[in-house]
PAFIKOL-748468 format. One record per residue (C-alpha): residue number from 1; residue in three letters; x negated, y, z negated. Coordinates in pm, whole numbers. Layout:
// PAFIKOL-748468
+-----+---------+--------+--------+--------+
: num : residuo :     px :     py :     pz :
+-----+---------+--------+--------+--------+
: NUM :     Ala :      X :      Y :      Z :
...
+-----+---------+--------+--------+--------+
END
This chain:
// PAFIKOL-748468
+-----+---------+--------+--------+--------+
: num : residuo :     px :     py :     pz :
+-----+---------+--------+--------+--------+
:   1 :     Met :      0 :      0 :      0 :
:   2 :     Pro :   -140 :    347 :     90 :
:   3 :     Ala :   -195 :    586 :   -199 :
:   4 :     Ile :     74 :    853 :   -242 :
:   5 :     Cys :    -15 :   1221 :   -279 :
:   6 :     Thr :    -29 :   1312 :   -649 :
:   7 :     Met :    103 :   1664 :   -577 :
:   8 :     Cys :    414 :   1615 :   -364 :
:   9 :     Arg :    461 :   1245 :   -453 :
:  10 :     Arg :    612 :   1185 :   -108 :
:  11 :     Arg :    349 :   1175 :    166 :
:  12 :     Pro :     54 :    935 :    199 :
:  13 :     Ala :   -274 :   1071 :     57 :
:  14 :     Val :   -554 :   1130 :    310 :
:  15 :     Tyr :   -821 :   1278 :     82 :
:  16 :     Val :   -935 :   1234 :   -279 :
:  17 :     Arg :  -1063 :   1566 :   -409 :
:  18 :     Thr :  -1375 :   1465 :   -600 :
:  19 :     Phe :  -1386 :   1765 :   -835 :
:  20 :     Ser :  -1027 :   1719 :   -957 :
:  21 :     Gly :   -948 :   1357 :   -881 :
:  22 :     Asp :   -629 :   1458 :   -697 :
:  23 :     Lys :   -515 :   1229 :   -417 :
:  24 :     Leu :   -385 :   1471 :   -155 :
:  25 :     Cys :   -192 :   1465 :    169 :
:  26 :     Gln :   -306 :   1713 :    432 :
:  27 :     Ala :    -24 :   1960 :    355 :
:  28 :     Cys :    -99 :   1966 :    -19 :
:  29 :     Leu :   -474 :   2002 :     42 :
:  30 :     Arg :   -397 :   2306 :    257 :
:  31 :     Arg :   -166 :   2444 :    -12 :
:  32 :     Gln :   -438 :   2411 :   -278 :
:  33 :     Leu :   -707 :   2567 :    -59 :
:  34 :     Leu :   -482 :   2851 :     58 :
:  35 :     Lys :   -420 :   2947 :   -305 :
:  36 :     Gln :   -792 :   2935 :   -390 :
:  37 :     Ala :   -899 :   3114 :    -70 :
:  38 :     Lys :   -646 :   3391 :   -141 :
:  39 :     Arg :   -798 :   3439 :   -486 :
:  40 :     Ser :  -1152 :   3432 :   -345 :
:  41 :     Leu :  -1072 :   3688 :    -75 :
:  42 :     Gly :   -875 :   3923 :   -298 :
:  43 :     Ser :  -1054 :   3907 :   -632 :
:  44 :     His :  -1300 :   4194 :   -574 :
:  45 :     Gly :  -1070 :   4453 :   -417 :
:  46 :     Ile :  -1267 :   4469 :    -91 :
:  47 :     Leu :   -996 :   4345 :    144 :
:  48 :     Lys :   -693 :   4564 :    206 :
:  49 :     Pro :   -382 :   4519 :    425 :
:  50 :     Arg :   -406 :   4578 :    801 :
:  51 :     Gln :   -783 :   4538 :    826 :
:  52 :     Arg :  -1010 :   4376 :   1082 :
:  53 :     Ile :  -1215 :   4113 :    898 :
:  54 :     Val :  -1517 :   3933 :   1043 :
:  55 :     Val :  -1566 :   3564 :    950 :
:  56 :     Pro :  -1904 :   3440 :   1081 :
:  57 :     Leu :  -1957 :   3072 :   1155 :
:  58 :     Ser :  -2259 :   2954 :    957 :
:  59 :     Pro :  -2509 :   2679 :   1052 :
:  60 :     Leu :  -2567 :   2639 :    677 :
:  61 :     Ala :  -2198 :   2558 :    622 :
:  62 :     Pro :  -2042 :   2477 :    962 :
:  63 :     Leu :  -1725 :   2298 :    847 :
:  64 :     Pro :  -1656 :   2534 :    551 :
:  65 :     Ser :  -1696 :   2820 :    801 :
:  66 :     Leu :  -1421 :   2676 :   1018 :
:  67 :     Ala :  -1209 :   2607 :    710 :
:  68 :     Leu :  -1239 :   2973 :    606 :
:  69 :     Ala :  -1157 :   3097 :    957 :
:  70 :     Asp :   -838 :   2886 :    942 :
:  71 :     Leu :   -741 :   2969 :    583 :
:  72 :     Ala :   -822 :   3341 :    612 :
:  73 :     Ser :   -615 :   3364 :    931 :
:  74 :     Arg :   -318 :   3215 :    745 :
:  75 :     Val :   -366 :   3431 :    433 :
:  76 :     Glu :   -440 :   3763 :    600 :
:  77 :     Ala :   -162 :   3734 :    859 :
:  78 :     Arg :     77 :   3804 :    571 :
:  79 :     Tyr :    -96 :   4140 :    517 :
:  80 :     Gly :   -112 :   4244 :    881 :
:  81 :     Ser :   -489 :   4187 :    903 :
:  82 :     Thr :   -679 :   4031 :   1192 :
:  83 :     Ile :   -957 :   3772 :   1156 :
:  84 :     Ile :  -1248 :   3798 :   1400 :
:  85 :     Ile :  -1444 :   3472 :   1424 :
:  86 :     Leu :  -1809 :   3562 :   1489 :
:  87 :     Ile :  -2015 :   3300 :   1672 :
:  88 :     Asn :  -2393 :   3320 :   1705 :
:  89 :     Arg :  -2456 :   3101 :   2008 :
:  90 :     Asp :  -2820 :   3056 :   1899 :
:  91 :     Ala :  -2719 :   2918 :   1559 :
:  92 :     Leu :  -2403 :   2708 :   1596 :
:  93 :     Glu :  -2194 :   2546 :   1867 :
:  94 :     Pro :  -1821 :   2491 :   1796 :
:  95 :     Gly :  -1677 :   2156 :   1904 :
:  96 :     Pro :  -1441 :   2122 :   2202 :
:  97 :     Gly :  -1101 :   2274 :   2136 :
:  98 :     Thr :  -1194 :   2396 :   1786 :
:  99 :     Leu :  -1170 :   2768 :   1858 :
: 100 :     Asp :   -851 :   2728 :   2061 :
: 101 :     Lys :   -678 :   2572 :   1759 :
: 102 :     Ile :   -785 :   2855 :   1526 :
: 103 :     Lys :   -697 :   3123 :   1782 :
: 104 :     Glu :   -342 :   2987 :   1774 :
: 105 :     Leu :   -329 :   3121 :   1416 :
: 106 :     Gly :   -390 :   3474 :   1550 :
: 107 :     Ala :   -768 :   3496 :   1517 :
: 108 :     Glu :   -991 :   3673 :   1768 :
: 109 :     Val :  -1336 :   3553 :   1875 :
: 110 :     Ala :  -1658 :   3751 :   1920 :
: 111 :     Val :  -1983 :   3599 :   2047 :
: 112 :     Glu :  -2339 :   3720 :   1999 :
: 113 :     Ser :  -2685 :   3579 :   2064 :
: 114 :     Arg :  -2934 :   3637 :   1780 :
: 115 :     Pro :  -3194 :   3366 :   1697 :
: 116 :     Leu :  -3248 :   3307 :   1324 :
: 117 :     Pro :  -3606 :   3259 :   1196 :
: 118 :     Gly :  -3695 :   2896 :   1126 :
: 119 :     Gly :  -3770 :   2744 :    786 :
: 120 :     Leu :  -3554 :   2977 :    580 :
: 121 :     Ser :  -3433 :   2867 :    237 :
: 122 :     Pro :  -3051 :   2854 :    194 :
: 123 :     Pro :  -3026 :   3198 :     24 :
: 124 :     Glu :  -3255 :   3350 :    288 :
: 125 :     Cys :  -3030 :   3200 :    555 :
: 126 :     Met :  -2726 :   3340 :    373 :
: 127 :     Arg :  -2880 :   3688 :    368 :
: 128 :     Ala :  -2981 :   3672 :    733 :
: 129 :     Glu :  -2630 :   3562 :    835 :
: 130 :     Arg :  -2471 :   3839 :    629 :
: 131 :     Ala :  -2704 :   4103 :    774 :
: 132 :     Leu :  -2620 :   3996 :   1129 :
: 133 :     Ala :  -2249 :   3974 :   1046 :
: 134 :     Ile :  -2249 :   4327 :    902 :
: 135 :     Thr :  -2432 :   4460 :   1207 :
: 136 :     Ala :  -2180 :   4290 :   1437 :
: 137 :     Ala :  -1888 :   4411 :   1224 :
: 138 :     Lys :  -2003 :   4772 :   1263 :
: 139 :     Arg :  -2023 :   4725 :   1639 :
: 140 :     Leu :  -1676 :   4569 :   1648 :
: 141 :     Gly :  -1520 :   4838 :   1431 :
: 142 :     Ala :  -1433 :   4588 :   1157 :
: 143 :     Asp :  -1356 :   4687 :    799 :
: 144 :     Ala :  -1502 :   4394 :    602 :
: 145 :     Val :  -1690 :   4067 :    626 :
: 146 :     Ala :  -1574 :   3739 :    466 :
: 147 :     Met :  -1873 :   3506 :    433 :
: 148 :     Pro :  -1797 :   3131 :    435 :
: 149 :     Tyr :  -1976 :   3061 :    107 :
: 150 :     Thr :  -1839 :   2806 :   -138 :
: 151 :     Arg :  -1887 :   2773 :   -513 :
: 152 :     Asp :  -2172 :   2523 :   -476 :
: 153 :     Leu :  -2352 :   2735 :   -213 :
: 154 :     Leu :  -2346 :   3031 :   -452 :
: 155 :     Thr :  -2477 :   2802 :   -727 :
: 156 :     Leu :  -2752 :   2686 :   -493 :
: 157 :     Ala :  -2855 :   3047 :   -430 :
: 158 :     Leu :  -2873 :   3099 :   -807 :
: 159 :     Leu :  -3106 :   2799 :   -849 :
: 160 :     Glu :  -3332 :   2915 :   -565 :
: 161 :     Ala :  -3351 :   3264 :   -713 :
: 162 :     Met :  -3438 :   3128 :  -1058 :
: 163 :     Ala :  -3710 :   2914 :   -901 :
: 164 :     Gly :  -3905 :   3220 :   -792 :
: 165 :     Gln :  -3695 :   3430 :   -552 :
: 166 :     Ala :  -3549 :   3686 :   -791 :
: 167 :     Glu :  -3445 :   3919 :   -509 :
: 168 :     Met :  -3217 :   3641 :   -384 :
: 169 :     Leu :  -2993 :   3666 :   -692 :
: 170 :     Ser :  -2775 :   3893 :   -481 :
: 171 :     Glu :  -2697 :   3597 :   -255 :
: 172 :     Ala :  -2533 :   3423 :   -552 :
: 173 :     Glu :  -2288 :   3713 :   -598 :
: 174 :     Glu :  -1928 :   3691 :   -484 :
: 175 :     Ser :  -1925 :   4033 :   -314 :
: 176 :     Trp :  -2176 :   4276 :   -166 :
: 177 :     Pro :  -2179 :   4650 :    -99 :
: 178 :     Gly :  -2301 :   4792 :    228 :
: 179 :     Pro :  -2199 :   4981 :    543 :
: 180 :     Val :  -1940 :   4704 :    589 :
: 181 :     Pro :  -1865 :   4541 :    250 :
: 182 :     Gly :  -1855 :   4163 :    218 :
: 183 :     Val :  -1694 :   3897 :      2 :
: 184 :     Ala :  -1758 :   3523 :    -42 :
: 185 :     Gly :  -1435 :   3388 :    103 :
: 186 :     Leu :  -1454 :   3042 :    -57 :
: 187 :     Ser :  -1606 :   3128 :   -395 :
: 188 :     Arg :  -1338 :   2921 :   -573 :
: 189 :     Val :  -1365 :   2618 :   -344 :
: 190 :     Glu :  -1628 :   2342 :   -332 :
: 191 :     Ser :  -1798 :   2259 :     -1 :
: 192 :     Glu :  -1669 :   1902 :      9 :
: 193 :     Ala :  -1303 :   2004 :     -4 :
: 194 :     Ala :  -1352 :   2279 :    256 :
: 195 :     Ala :  -1535 :   2040 :    489 :
: 196 :     Ala :  -1267 :   1774 :    442 :
: 197 :     Tyr :   -994 :   2022 :    530 :
: 198 :     Ala :  -1176 :   2133 :    846 :
: 199 :     Ala :  -1232 :   1772 :    954 :
: 200 :     Leu :   -866 :   1682 :    892 :
: 201 :     Gln :   -763 :   1981 :   1103 :
: 202 :     Gly :   -973 :   1842 :   1388 :
: 203 :     Tyr :  -1240 :   2116 :   1376 :
: 204 :     Asp :  -1605 :   2047 :   1451 :
: 205 :     Ala :  -1931 :   2239 :   1498 :
: 206 :     Thr :  -2300 :   2158 :   1550 :
: 207 :     Pro :  -2575 :   2365 :   1380 :
: 208 :     Leu :  -2850 :   2469 :   1621 :
: 209 :     Cys :  -3105 :   2593 :   1367 :
: 210 :     Arg :  -3274 :   2421 :   1074 :
: 211 :     Val :  -3256 :   2529 :    709 :
: 212 :     Asn :  -3477 :   2402 :    424 :
: 213 :     Thr :  -3219 :   2214 :    214 :
: 214 :     Gly :  -3441 :   2036 :    -40 :
: 215 :     Val :  -3290 :   2214 :   -340 :
: 216 :     Ala :  -2941 :   2161 :   -193 :
: 217 :     Arg :  -2989 :   1783 :   -203 :
: 218 :     Leu :  -3108 :   1810 :   -564 :
: 219 :     Leu :  -2800 :   2015 :   -663 :
: 220 :     Lys :  -2566 :   1766 :   -496 :
: 221 :     Ala :  -2725 :   1477 :   -683 :
: 222 :     Ala :  -2714 :   1658 :  -1019 :
: 223 :     Ser :  -2354 :   1781 :   -984 :
: 224 :     Trp :  -2195 :   1459 :   -858 :
: 225 :     Gly :  -1911 :   1383 :  -1098 :
: 226 :     Arg :  -1989 :   1700 :  -1299 :
: 227 :     Pro :  -1787 :   1985 :  -1142 :
: 228 :     Glu :  -1834 :   2197 :  -1455 :
: 229 :     Leu :  -2204 :   2238 :  -1362 :
: 230 :     Val :  -2101 :   2409 :  -1039 :
: 231 :     Tyr :  -1797 :   2609 :  -1149 :
: 232 :     Ser :  -1953 :   2740 :  -1471 :
: 233 :     Ser :  -2227 :   2907 :  -1267 :
: 234 :     Ser :  -2013 :   3215 :  -1200 :
: 235 :     Lys :  -2072 :   3350 :  -1553 :
: 236 :     Ser :  -2448 :   3297 :  -1529 :
: 237 :     Ile :  -2459 :   3462 :  -1187 :
: 238 :     Gly :  -2280 :   3770 :  -1318 :
: 239 :     Leu :  -2521 :   3815 :  -1608 :
: 240 :     Leu :  -2839 :   3754 :  -1409 :
: 241 :     Ala :  -2731 :   3962 :  -1112 :
: 242 :     Ser :  -2651 :   4251 :  -1343 :
: 243 :     Glu :  -3001 :   4230 :  -1491 :
: 244 :     Ala :  -3157 :   4209 :  -1145 :
: 245 :     Gly :  -2959 :   4515 :  -1042 :
: 246 :     Ser :  -3154 :   4722 :  -1295 :
: 247 :     Arg :  -3485 :   4609 :  -1140 :
: 248 :     Phe :  -3415 :   4614 :   -767 :
: 249 :     Arg :  -3248 :   4848 :   -521 :
: 250 :     Arg :  -2995 :   4743 :   -256 :
: 251 :     Cys :  -3092 :   4695 :    107 :
: 252 :     Arg :  -2897 :   4948 :    311 :
: 253 :     Val :  -2840 :   4691 :    588 :
: 254 :     Cys :  -2729 :   4370 :    411 :
: 255 :     Gly :  -2655 :   4488 :     54 :
: 256 :     Gly :  -2903 :   4236 :    -93 :
: 257 :     Tyr :  -3164 :   4315 :   -356 :
: 258 :     Thr :  -3500 :   4445 :   -240 :
: 259 :     Ser :  -3815 :   4557 :   -419 :
: 260 :     Gly :  -3977 :   4734 :   -126 :
: 261 :     Gly :  -3816 :   5028 :     53 :
: 262 :     Asp :  -3452 :   5067 :    141 :
: 263 :     Val :  -3453 :   4777 :    391 :
: 264 :     Cys :  -3537 :   4426 :    267 :
: 265 :     Trp :  -3814 :   4217 :    422 :
: 266 :     Leu :  -3567 :   3982 :    590 :
: 267 :     Cys :  -3370 :   4256 :    763 :
: 268 :     Arg :  -3698 :   4403 :    881 :
: 269 :     Arg :  -3798 :   4059 :   1014 :
: 270 :     Leu :  -3465 :   4042 :   1200 :
: 271 :     Gly :  -3530 :   4382 :   1354 :
: 272 :     Leu :  -3240 :   4550 :   1173 :
: 273 :     Gly :  -3237 :   4894 :   1015 :
+-----+---------+--------+--------+--------+
END
């Protein structure tokens, strides 16, 4: 006998959410993630009704990126806002039919070609993606950027920063100032659930650049079966980022912390600012 969804108690379950133990049908998984994505997008007061919001597709989190593009399109349509899916053709290739399905939800698509440097750590990749997304958002006349970063990706950025990249504490934050402000659109969702939702929707994408994910594998091993290790990180991030804010200035391009000049080393390397 197939397992029955523990939420609606009617439809067959298609996914067991590891962090909660819920057995979910596709409709109830969407309902849970819509609620959490709405809180993630709206919790910092950056997004307003009737805005144009850029959602970049990330080679670091390809399926969560597509999940956010889908969920944000559904959430923001209620507020008269438009989602612009930003594709870097040098970093990620969407699967056949993927964008057509999301465009049916009312999203627009913008394409750029900007190679990312090789060998970046996850938080460096996050900063580079945000810098390029902000630059593209300015060109497109957008009002905000929603980055496809989940709770465990933000926790990963915290660990990397504590291991010797203090300036990268800003990548663990849930929102960033800048010429186009940004918010982590999946800060209350774990990567596994976001990826499962995207896969169940039939979305797919192939990363075209390589990221150093050694610490990511360590975090996954340490947090398996211990969701509190991931979700409790938000309090630590707030305290440490506040302390770092008294030591560093903000890059005027990406909004990340920098100790040298008003443009961080990574934005300079990308040729921005």
